[in-house]
C-alpha positions in Angstrom: 107.8 92.4 111.1 108.4 91.8 114.8 107.3 94.7 117.0 110.7 95.2 118.5 112.4 95.3 115.1 109.9 97.8 113.8 110.3 100.1 116.8 114.1 100.0 116.5 113.8 101.4 113.0 111.6 104.3 114.0 113.7 107.5 114.6 112.1 108.4 118.0 112.8 105.0 119.4 116.1 104.3 117.6 118.3 105.2 120.6 116.5 103.1 123.2 117.9 99.9 124.6 116.3 96.6 123.9 114.9 96.5 127.4 113.4 100.0 126.9 111.9 98.9 123.5 110.3 95.9 125.1 108.8 98.1 127.8 107.3 100.5 125.4 106.4 97.9 122.9 104.2 96.2 125.4 102.0 99.3 125.5 101.2 99.4 121.8 97.9 98.1 120.4 97.1 97.3 116.8 94.6 98.8 114.3 94.0 98.2 110.7 92.3 100.5 108.1 90.9 99.9 104.6 91.9 102.0 101.6 90.1 105.4 101.8 89.2 105.0 105.4 89.5 108.1 107.6 91.8 107.5 110.6 90.9 110.8 112.3 89.4 114.1 111.4 90.8 117.6 111.6 89.4 119.2 114.8 88.6 115.9 116.5 90.0 115.0 119.9 93.3 113.2 119.7 94.5 110.6 122.1 96.4 108.1 119.9 99.8 108.1 118.2 100.0 105.8 115.2 103.0 103.9 113.9 102.6 102.4 110.4 103.6 98.7 110.1 102.4 98.4 106.5 100.6 100.8 104.3 100.3 104.4 103.3 98.6 107.4 105.0 98.1 110.9 103.8 97.8 113.9 106.2 95.6 116.7 104.9 93.8 119.8 105.9 90.5 121.2 104.7 90.0 124.9 104.2 86.9 126.9 105.1 85.7 126.5 101.5 86.2 122.8 101.6 89.4 122.5 99.6 91.7 119.7 100.6 95.5 120.2 100.8 97.7 117.2 101.5 100.7 118.1 103.6 102.4 114.8 104.0 102.4 111.2 103.0 103.6 108.6 105.5 104.4 104.9 105.0 106.0 101.9 106.7 107.9 102.8 109.8 106.6 106.4 110.0 104.6 107.7 112.9 101.9 110.4 113.0 99.3 111.9 115.3 101.8 112.9 118.0 100.9 116.6 118.3 97.6 116.1 119.9 99.2 113.8 122.5 101.7 116.5 123.4 99.5 119.5 123.7 96.0 118.0 124.3 94.6 120.2 121.5 92.2 118.9 118.8 93.7 117.3 115.7 95.4 120.0 113.4 94.8 117.8 110.3 93.0 114.8 109.0 94.5 111.4 108.2 93.3 108.9 105.6 94.6 105.4 104.6 95.6 105.6 101.0 95.8 101.8 100.9 95.2 98.9 103.3 97.1 100.0 106.3 98.2 98.3 109.6 99.3 100.4 112.5 100.6 100.1 116.0 98.7 102.5 118.4 99.9 104.2 121.6 97.3 106.0 123.7 98.0 109.3 125.3 98.4 108.0 128.9 100.9 105.3 127.8 102.7 107.8 125.6 103.1 110.4 128.5 104.1 107.6 130.9 106.7 106.4 128.5 108.2 110.0 128.2 108.3 110.2 132.0 110.1 106.9 132.4 112.3 107.3 129.3 113.2 111.0 128.8 115.2 110.1 125.7 111.9 109.6 123.8 110.9 113.2 124.6 114.2 114.5 123.1 113.8 112.4 120.0 110.2 113.4 119.5 111.1 117.1 119.7 114.0 116.6 117.2 111.6 114.9 114.7 109.0 117.6 115.2 111.6 120.3 114.5 112.5 118.6 111.2 108.9 118.3 110.2 108.1 121.9 111.1 111.0 123.2 109.0 109.8 121.1 106.0 106.3 122.3 106.5 107.4 126.0 106.5 109.4 125.5 103.4 106.5 123.7 101.7 104.1 126.5 102.6 106.5 129.2 101.3 106.9 127.3 98.0 103.2 127.0 97.5 102.7 130.7 98.0 105.5 131.8 95.7 105.5 129.5 92.7 103.2 128.7 89.8 101.0 125.6 89.8 103.2 123.8 87.2 106.3 124.5 89.2 104.6 123.2 92.3 103.7 119.9 90.5 107.3 119.5 89.4 108.7 120.4 92.9 106.3 117.8 94.4 107.6 115.1 92.1 111.2 116.0 93.0 110.5 116.0 96.7 108.7 112.7 96.5 111.5 111.2 94.5 114.0 112.4 97.2 112.0 111.1 100.1 110.4 107.9 98.6 112.6 107.2 95.6 113.9 103.8 94.7 116.8 103.5 92.2 116.1 101.5 89.0 118.1 100.2 86.1 119.2 102.9 83.7 119.4 105.6 86.4 115.6 106.1 86.8 114.1 106.8 90.2 110.7 105.2 91.0 108.6 107.0 93.5 107.6 104.1 95.8 104.1 105.3 96.5 100.7 104.7 95.0 99.7 108.1 93.7 96.6 109.2 91.8 96.5 112.5 90.0 94.1 113.7 92.7 96.7 112.9 95.3 99.3 114.9 93.4 96.9 117.8 93.0 96.3 117.9 96.7 100.0 117.8 97.5 100.8 120.5 95.0 97.9 122.7 95.9 96.4 122.8 92.4 93.8 121.1 90.3 93.7 117.6 88.8 93.5 119.2 85.3 96.8 121.0 85.9 98.5 117.9 87.2 97.3 115.9 84.1 98.6 118.6 81.8 102.0 118.9 83.5 102.5 115.1 83.7 101.6 114.7 80.1 104.2 117.3 79.1 106.8 115.7 81.3 106.1 112.3 79.8 106.3 113.6 76.3 109.7 115.1 77.1 110.9 111.7 78.4 111.3 112.9 81.9 108.9 110.6 83.7 107.1 107.3 83.2 103.7 106.4 84.6 102.4 102.9 85.1 99.5 101.9 87.4 99.6 105.0 89.7 103.4 104.6 90.0 105.6 107.4 88.7 109.3 107.0 87.8 111.5 110.0 87.2 113.8 109.0 84.3 116.2 111.9 84.6 116.3 113.8 87.9 118.7 116.6 86.8 116.6 117.4 83.7 113.4 117.4 85.8 115.1 119.8 88.2 116.1 122.0 85.3 112.6 122.0 84.0 111.5 124.0 87.0 112.9 127.1 85.3 110.6 126.4 82.3 107.4 125.5 84.1 
C-alpha cells in the first residue's frame, strides 16, 4: 500500500490534507519484525511511534511475579508506542510481533515537530488516547469482577466486534491469528481454562476453530452464554 494511502486511513492522520500527509509521510522510516520478535520492552526508553503496514502486534504487561497480560492486539493501519513520545517516560508495556510485521516508524523529534507544525494531529492523538483509555478501564474492571470462563467469552465477543469479518450463514470470523496462549493472556487466565471453555463452546455449536482462526457461529447465543459461564 502506498504510504500516503496508508496514512490517510489512520485515524490520527485522517483529517490532514494531502500536502500535510506528504509532509509527515516523508518523516517516516520502515522496520520489519519476524514472528515472535520483541519490538520493545516494558520499562525501556521510548522514542519511536509505530504504524503497522502489514502484520499483527500484541501489547502486553508483565507483573512482578512474571505473569503476562495482553492488553491489546493491533493490526494493519493501527499505531502504537505513542505514549512514550508524548510524556518522555519509559514504555508502559511491551510489544511483540505475532506474525511477520512491517511498520512505518516515526521518531520522537519528528513526531513532536509534526505536532508543532500540524496541531490537528495533537487533537486527533488525544481523541484516540481517550478512546483507548476508556476501553482499558472497562477491560480492567471486567477482569476484576468476572469469572475466568466469563472473561474468555467476553474476550471472544470483543475480538469479534473489533476484528470480525462476516461469513456465509451469519458467522463472524475473528480475523486474527490467535493461539490459546494468546487468548489466555488477553482474558487473564490459564491456557487450560481457555481450552476447556473453547471446547465447551465448540460442543454447543457456538464457535468453530480452524488453524488458530476462530469463527463465532452465533453472536447472540454466545452473548447469552455469559450468564451461564
